C-alpha positions in Angstrom: 0.1 -0.2 0.1 1.7 3.3 -1.1 0.7 6.3 1.1 0.0 9.5 -0.9 1.0 12.7 0.7 -1.6 13.9 3.1 -3.6 17.3 2.7 -3.1 20.2 5.0 -7.2 20.3 4.8 -7.3 17.6 6.9 -5.5 19.3 9.4 -8.6 22.2 9.1 -11.0 19.8 8.9 -9.8 18.8 12.2 -9.9 21.8 14.2 -13.0 22.4 12.9 -14.7 19.4 14.2 -13.2 20.2 17.2 -14.5 23.4 17.5 -18.6 21.4 16.1 -18.1 19.5 19.5 -17.8 22.2 22.1 -20.4 24.0 20.4 -22.8 21.3 20.7 -21.6 20.8 24.4 -22.6 24.1 25.0 -25.8 23.6 23.3 -25.5 26.3 21.1 -28.1 26.3 18.0 -27.9 24.5 14.9 -25.7 21.5 16.5 -28.1 18.6 17.6 -25.8 16.3 20.1 -22.5 17.2 18.2 -23.8 14.0 15.9 -22.3 16.0 12.6 -18.7 17.5 14.2 -18.3 14.1 16.0 -19.1 11.9 13.3 -16.2 13.9 11.5 -13.7 13.6 14.1 -14.2 9.9 14.2 -13.8 9.6 10.3 -10.8 11.6 10.6 -9.3 9.5 13.3 -10.1 6.5 11.0 -8.8 7.4 8.2 -5.6 8.8 9.5 -4.9 5.8 11.6 -5.4 3.2 8.4 -2.5 5.9 6.7 -0.5 5.7 9.9 -0.2 1.7 9.7 0.5 1.8 6.3 3.5 4.2 6.3 5.0 3.2 10.0 4.1 -0.8 10.1 2.4 -2.5 12.6 5.0 -2.1 16.0 5.2 1.6 15.2 1.0 1.9 15.2 1.4 0.1 18.1 2.9 2.6 20.3 1.4 5.1 18.7 -1.4 3.9 20.1 -0.5 3.7 23.6 0.8 7.0 23.8 -1.6 8.6 22.1 -4.6 7.1 23.6 -3.8 4.9 26.5 -1.4 7.4 28.2 -4.3 10.7 28.1 -7.0 8.4 29.1 -5.2 7.2 32.4 -3.8 11.0 32.7 -7.2 12.6 32.1 -9.3 10.2 33.8 -6.9 11.0 36.7 -7.7 14.4 36.6 -11.2 14.3 36.1 -11.9 12.1 39.2 -9.7 14.7 41.2 -11.6 17.5 40.0 -15.2 15.5 41.2 -13.3 14.6 44.5 -12.8 18.6 44.9 -16.3 19.2 43.7 -17.6 17.0 46.7 -19.0 14.8 44.0 -17.0 11.4 45.1 -16.1 8.9 42.5 -18.5 10.9 39.7 -22.2 10.5 38.8 -21.4 8.4 35.8 -19.5 5.8 38.1 -22.8 4.9 39.7 -25.0 5.4 36.4 -23.4 2.7 34.4 -21.8 -0.2 35.0 -19.3 -0.2 31.9 -17.8 2.9 33.5 -14.0 1.6 33.3 -14.7 1.7 30.1 -15.1 5.3 30.0 -13.6 7.0 32.9 -14.9 9.4 35.1 -16.1 12.0 32.3 -18.6 11.2 29.7 -16.2 12.6 26.9 -13.4 10.1 27.6 -15.7 6.9 26.0 -13.5 7.9 22.9 -10.1 7.2 23.9 -10.7 3.2 24.8 -13.0 2.8 21.5 -10.2 3.8 19.2 -7.7 1.9 21.0 -10.4 -1.3 21.3 -11.2 -0.7 17.7 -7.5 -0.8 16.3 -7.6 -4.3 15.0 -10.8 -3.2 12.4 -8.1 -1.0 11.2 -5.4 -3.4 11.2 -8.0 -6.0 9.1 -8.7 -3.2 7.0 -4.8 -2.7 5.7 -4.6 -6.7 5.5 -7.3 -7.4 3.9 -8.6 -4.6 1.6 -5.7 -4.8 -0.4 -7.8 -5.0 -3.9 -10.2 -2.7 -5.6 -12.8 -5.7 -5.6 -11.7 -6.2 -2.0 -12.4 -2.5 -1.1 -16.3 -3.2 -3.2 -16.9 -6.0 -1.4 -16.2 -5.0 2.1 -18.3 -1.9 1.5 -21.5 -3.6 0.4 -21.1 -6.4 2.4 -20.7 -3.5 6.2 -23.9 -2.3 5.4 -26.4 -4.6 7.2 -23.5 -4.3 10.1 -23.9 -0.3 9.7 -27.4 0.0 9.5 -27.9 -2.3 13.1 -25.2 -0.4 14.7 -27.3 3.3 13.8 -30.8 1.0 14.9 -28.9 -0.1 18.2 -28.1 3.8 18.8 -31.5 5.0 17.6 -33.3 2.8 20.0 -31.5 4.9 23.1 -31.2 1.4 25.3 -27.8 0.9 25.2 -25.9 1.5 28.4 -22.9 4.1 28.3 -20.4 4.2 26.5 -21.9 1.1 24.2 -24.5 4.1 22.9 -21.9 6.5 22.1 -19.7 3.0 20.2 -22.8 2.5 18.2 -22.6 6.0 17.0 -19.5 5.7 16.3 -19.0 2.2 14.4 -20.6 3.8 10.8 -18.2 6.5 10.6 -15.3 4.2 12.0 -15.9 2.1 9.6 -16.8 5.0 6.5 -12.8 6.0 7.2 -11.4 2.9 7.0 -13.3 2.0 3.4 -12.4 5.7 2.5 -8.5 5.6 3.0 -8.6 1.5 1.7 -10.6 3.3 -1.6 -8.3 6.3 -2.1 -5.2 3.4 -2.1 -6.9 0.9 -4.8 -8.7 3.2 -6.7 -11.8 2.9 -5.1 -13.2 6.2 -4.0 -17.0 5.6 -5.1 -17.3 2.4 -2.6 -17.2 4.4 0.1 -19.6 6.7 -0.7 -22.0 3.7 -1.8 -21.4 2.4 1.9 -22.5 5.5 3.5 -25.8 6.2 1.2 -26.9 3.5 0.9 -26.7 2.9 4.7 -27.7 6.2 6.3 -30.6 6.4 3.2 -31.8 3.1 4.4 -31.7 3.6 7.9 -34.0 7.3 7.4 -36.6 5.6 5.4 -36.8 2.1 7.7 -37.0 3.5 11.2 -36.9 7.5 10.5 -32.8 7.9 12.0 -31.6 11.3 12.1 -28.4 10.2 13.1 -28.0 8.6 9.9 -28.7 12.0 8.1 -25.8 13.5 10.5 -23.2 10.8 9.1 -24.3 11.1 5.7 -23.7 14.9 6.2 -20.2 14.5 7.5 -19.1 12.1 5.0 -19.7 14.4 2.6 -18.4 17.2 3.9 -15.1 15.5 4.4 -15.2 13.8 1.2 -15.6 17.5 -0.3 -13.3 19.0 1.6 -10.1 17.1 2.3 -8.9 16.9 -1.0 -9.1 20.8 -1.5 -5.1 21.4 -2.1 -5.3 24.6 0.8 -2.1 26.0 0.7 -0.7 27.5 4.3 1.9 26.0 7.0 -0.4 27.2 9.6 -3.0 24.3 9.1 -1.0 21.6 10.4 -0.3 23.3 14.0 -4.1 24.0 14.2 -4.5 20.3 13.5 -2.4 19.5 16.1 -4.9 21.1 18.6 -7.4 19.0 17.6 -7.3 16.4 20.2 -6.0 18.1 23.3 -9.4 20.4 22.9 -11.2 17.6 22.8 -9.6 16.3 26.4 -9.9 19.7 28.0 -13.1 21.7 27.3 -15.3 19.9 29.7 -13.2 21.3 32.0 -13.1 25.2 31.0 -17.3 24.5 30.7 -17.0 23.9 34.5 -15.2 27.2 35.3 -17.4 29.1 32.6 -21.2 27.7 34.2 -19.4 28.5 37.8 -19.1 32.1 36.8 -21.6 32.9 34.3 -25.5 33.3 34.8 -27.2 30.1 32.8 -29.5 32.7 31.0 -26.5 33.7 29.1 -26.3 32.6 25.3 -24.7 29.9 25.0 -23.3 30.9 22.0 -20.5 33.6 23.9 -20.0 30.3 25.8 -19.2 28.1 23.3 -16.4 30.7 21.8 -15.2 31.1 25.2 -14.6 28.1 26.0 -13.2 26.7 22.6 -10.4 29.9 23.0 -9.6 28.9 26.5 -9.2 25.2 25.8 -7.2 26.1 22.2 -5.1 28.1 24.3 -4.0 25.6 27.2 -3.7 22.9 24.2 -0.9 25.4 22.7 0.9 26.0 26.3 0.8 22.8 27.4 1.9 20.8 24.1 5.2 23.3 24.4 6.6 20.4 26.6 7.6 17.2 25.8 5.3 15.6 28.5 2.0 17.9 27.0 2.8 16.7 23.4 1.7 13.4 24.7 -0.9 14.3 27.2 -2.6 16.6 24.3 
């Protein structure tokens, strides 16, 4: 598998997706549950994971997984647990609400880190199995039932956390893997068929709103990542996206502590995003910080 040069537009997309997640979590308008931003975030993670494995090999892939996701999960779990005890919440409400809390940690947004680690074998399987154009097409068609089932499971809203989040993330994860593989093997239409059919049938059969956002995220990704944007400023912005995702709940707590609830959510979204961005930038100036965020 030959790895093509990375487009800087991907870095800009990562930064925009991080902003969308903050915007949604602050309950600002026009972003229901953050589905669009989160789906885009998962697609980008899967897409870049395939490229990372193809470029660096298995050993480097797993080492990067452990450093990039496991270490931050442990550290930020400790941070948010400490914050929970300081606020007099003990081990935190999440621990009491779901028996699967060890797969999350003390803050619900941390579900993403163990999900990426546990989904790593799917990335490896994709690189190993999707080695021809025909195989990419076969996988894109064959995975449609699994994707529809995962969307249905999410929409039923009966799964405990983090399985509910994992059900949502399954389809964009598969799409990111298929998209990266399709680029390598000249089967770029195959993942589009996968997401269009999956989303269309989910909307028709059980009226899934989530499916519409998944389709929008995939089309947004496909439409923008190929744009040959120029400018070295986009790469540093992309490197901040993961840290913004990790730290923004802390700055949300600060905002809600000092600002009256009736104040508009829009200023809060911008304030939390800017504070999270600045904090991530500053902590990344150290070697240890580059691992943590």
